[in-house]
Each structure stands twice: as C-alpha cells, then as structure tokens.
C-alpha positions as CSV (number, residue, x, y, z in Angstrom):
1,X,0.0,0.0,0.0
2,X,1.1,3.5,-0.7
3,X,0.4,6.6,1.3
4,X,-0.2,9.9,-0.3
5,X,-1.1,13.2,1.4
6,X,-4.6,14.3,0.7
7,X,-5.8,18.0,0.5
8,X,-6.5,18.0,4.3
9,X,-2.8,17.2,5.1
10,X,-3.4,13.8,6.6
11,X,-2.0,10.6,4.9
12,X,-4.5,8.5,3.0
13,X,-3.9,4.8,2.4
14,X,-4.6,3.5,-1.0
15,X,-4.5,-0.1,-2.2
16,X,-2.7,-1.0,-5.3
17,X,-3.8,-4.0,-7.3
18,X,-1.7,-6.0,-9.8
19,X,-2.7,-6.0,-13.5
20,X,-3.4,-9.7,-13.2
21,X,-5.8,-9.2,-10.4
22,X,-7.6,-6.4,-12.3
23,X,-7.8,-8.6,-15.4
24,X,-9.3,-11.4,-13.4
25,X,-11.9,-9.1,-11.9
26,X,-12.9,-7.9,-15.4
27,X,-13.1,-11.5,-16.7
28,X,-15.4,-12.5,-13.8
29,X,-17.7,-9.5,-14.2
30,X,-17.9,-9.8,-18.0
31,X,-18.6,-13.5,-17.8
32,X,-21.6,-13.3,-15.5
33,X,-25.0,-14.1,-17.1
34,X,-28.4,-13.5,-15.6
35,X,-29.7,-16.4,-13.4
36,X,-33.0,-18.1,-14.1
37,X,-34.8,-15.8,-11.6
38,X,-33.5,-12.8,-13.3
39,X,-34.4,-14.2,-16.7
40,X,-38.0,-14.8,-15.5
41,X,-38.2,-11.3,-14.1
42,X,-36.9,-9.9,-17.5
43,X,-39.5,-12.0,-19.4
44,X,-42.3,-10.8,-17.0
45,X,-41.2,-7.1,-17.4
46,X,-41.1,-7.4,-21.2
47,X,-44.6,-8.8,-21.3
48,X,-45.8,-6.1,-18.9
49,X,-44.1,-3.4,-21.0
50,X,-45.8,-4.7,-24.2
51,X,-49.2,-4.6,-22.5
52,X,-48.7,-1.1,-21.2
53,X,-47.6,0.1,-24.6
54,X,-50.7,-1.4,-26.2
55,X,-52.9,0.3,-23.6
56,X,-51.1,3.6,-24.3
57,X,-51.7,3.3,-28.0
58,X,-55.4,2.5,-27.5
59,X,-55.8,5.6,-25.2
60,X,-54.1,7.8,-27.8
61,X,-56.6,6.6,-30.4
62,X,-59.5,7.2,-28.0
63,X,-58.3,10.7,-27.3
64,X,-58.0,11.4,-31.0
65,X,-61.6,10.2,-31.6
66,X,-63.1,12.2,-28.8
67,X,-61.1,15.3,-29.7
68,X,-62.9,15.5,-33.1
69,X,-66.0,17.7,-33.3
70,X,-69.3,15.7,-33.4
71,X,-70.6,14.9,-36.9
72,X,-74.1,16.0,-37.7
C-alpha cells in the first residue's frame, strides 16, 4: 500500500492491485449471465411493457376520436 497526502494534510492509504488481479476481476464480471430468476423477471417485465404500450396506443386513439367535433 502506498500513502499519499490528501488535501487535508493527513495521509491516506490507497490499495494497489496488480494488473493480473484487475484482469481477473474484469473477466469474472464480464462472464456473468443472468440467473433463471433474473431471466424470469426480465421476461415478465417485457410482457408487462408490451401490455402497457398497447394500452397507451389505444388511449391515444380514443383521445383522437373524442377530440374531433361531433358529426351532424
């Protein structure tokens, strides 16, 4: 560990990691895939998004219809 003075004048301790350790950390994080529970939640959220978008589109059409002046 190295010590560097910070703006307040006290010494701060900072850890130094080797390039190999950093590379291993990146490899582990990049290699993670969503677990089955996460996949199920994603599937559920996508279905809910699709339903809400459909409701929004229908409401837009209804507003357009009711915004028109009545026909006589």
